[in-house]
N, C-alpha and C positions, 0 to 999 in steps of 0.2 A: 849482731846481738845474740845472746845465749837463748836457750829454750826456756828460760825462766818465765814464769807466768807473767804475761804482758800486763795484766791488771796491777801487778805489784811494782812495776817499773815506773819511776817518776817521770812525769812529762818534763820537757826541756824548755827552759826560758833562755833567751839570748842576752849576752852582756858585752857591750863594746867598752873597753877600758880607754877612757879619754881624759883622765884626770891629771895627767903628768904636766910638769912645768915646762917641758921642751927646752931645757937650757942649752943642750948641745946643738939643737936645730936652730935656735935663735928666733923662732916664731912658733906659734901653736901648731903642733903636728896634726891635731884633730880637725883643724880648719883648712888644711891644704886641699886644693882642688885637683886631685889626681884623675878623677873620673867625672868632671863636670859639676860636682857638688862637694861640700865639705866632707872630708873623709869619715868623720864620725857618723854622718848620715848615710853615706855610701855603704859603710860596713854594717850599719843597722839594717839597711835594705837587703843586703846579702843574707843576714841571719833570719830576716822575716820569712824567707821561703822555707825555713826548716824549724822554726821555733813558734811555740804558742804565743809568746809575748817577747818583745825585745826592749831592753833598757840600755841607756847610755850612762855609764858610770862617770861621774864628774864631780868637781868641787862645787861648792855652793855659788861661788862667784862666776862660774861658767854658765849658770842658768839664765843669765841676762841675755836677751835677744835669742833665746833658745827656740828652735822651730817647734811650734805647738803640735805638729804632726808626729813628733817623737816623744818618748817618755824618758825623762831624766831620773837617775837614781843617785842621789848625792851620798857621799861617803859618811858613814857613821863611825867607821874605824879610821881615824885621821892620821895623816903623815906616815903612811905605810906603803905608798905606791900601789902597784897592782895587787899586792897581798890584801891591802885594806879594801880595795874595790871588790874583790871576790868575797871577803868576809861580810861586807856591807850588803851584797846581793843575797847571801844566805840568811843574814839577819832579817832581811825584808821578806824573803820567801823560803823558809826553812825546808819545805818538803819538795822543792823543785831541784832538778838537775840544771846545771848552768853550762851552756856552750859559750865559752869565753874567748873573745878575740881582742887583740890590741888594735888601737886605731892607727898604729904605725906599720901596718902590713898592706901597702898599696898593691902588692902583687897577689894578694889572697884571691883565690878563685872558688867557684862553686864546687868544682870537682873535689877540692881538698876538704871542704866542709862535708860534702856528701860521703866521702870515704870514712870520715870520723864517725858519722851517724850510722852508716851501714855496718861498721865494725864495733860499735859501742858495746862495751861489756859492763853492765850495771852491777855486776858482782865485784868489780874492782872499784877503787876510790875515784879513778879517772881513766879516760881514754884520751891519749895524746899522741903527738908525733915526736920522733927523734929528730933533733935539730941537725941539719946537714952541715952546720957550721962548727959545732963542737961535740956532737954525738950525744949530748944530754937531752932529756925530755924537754919539750918546749911548752911551758905552762900557759903561754898566752895565745895558744890556739888549742884548746882542750875542753873536753866535756868533764866537768866536775860533778860527781854524784853527791846526793845529799849526805851520804855517810862520810864524805870528806870534811864536812863542817866541823865536827868535834875534833877531828885530827888537826885541822888548820888551827883551831883554838889551842890545842895542846902544844903545837909548835910555837905559837905566839907566847904562851905562858913560859916557854923556855927561852924567850928572847929571839926567836928565829922568825923573820918576816920575809922569807924568800920562798915563793911558791915552787920554784924549781927544786929546792932542797926537799920540800915535802914530797914531790914526785920521785925524786931519786931514792928516798929512804922509805917509800911506801909501795904497796901493791897497786900497780897501774898497768894498763895495756898500752904498750908503746908501738906505734906503727911507723913504717918507713914511708915518707912522703912520695907520691908519684911525681909531684912538681916541687922540687926543693926551693925554687925561687919564691914560691908562695909564702914561705916562712921567713923571708928576709925582712928584718926589722930596719926601718929607716930612722936613724937617730941623729944624723948630721947632714949638713949640706952635701958632703961627699957621697954619703949613702943615697941622698935624693937624686943626685946626678945619675948614679948607676940605675936606680929604679926607673927614672924617667926614660933613660935610654932603652931599658928592657921593655917598658910599656910601648914606646914608639915602634920597636922591632915587632912586638906582638901585633900591633895594629896593622903594620905593613903586611905581615903574614896573613892576617884575616882579610884585609882588603884585596890581597893578591890571590886568595884562594877561590 
């Protein structure tokens, strides 16, 4: 973080993006048990260590059978995917920064979140990672500062609903990930097999250490 007056820096809320339809996966990605519980709750627990409050971004129909120990934040900007989830979060809490993670990052680890926070630059619109898969900024593991809200709205007014394009064409801090696997999106059964194998290998390493 810069030397900017700490009192003027927005506190951080966490947001787990879990409102997707999971068409390529064939089953709800947010409810897969990668770590002994539904992934949306596991991701929320990860964020809780770093954020004042954590919300799970979801559709209204996903709030049925929702665990009361977690806070749902239903979309007010509809049918826009992750872009709508981020806008809905800012609409609910305009003065907060949002540490946003997607629910389809089963390899996400604490160190990756900690690095984002340690290097956060609130003078930029966001602090993010460079994707190891395509070299572009990864919007779905990013700290979005309050100043990004009007910028997101201006992109929306121009018909652009891709958060990655916002980062590409704006001033943001882009970090290289220490653990590239942590940024792996699992969107299909084939991706899930790779992630499951990686998790098993990680467990063997930990058990053997």
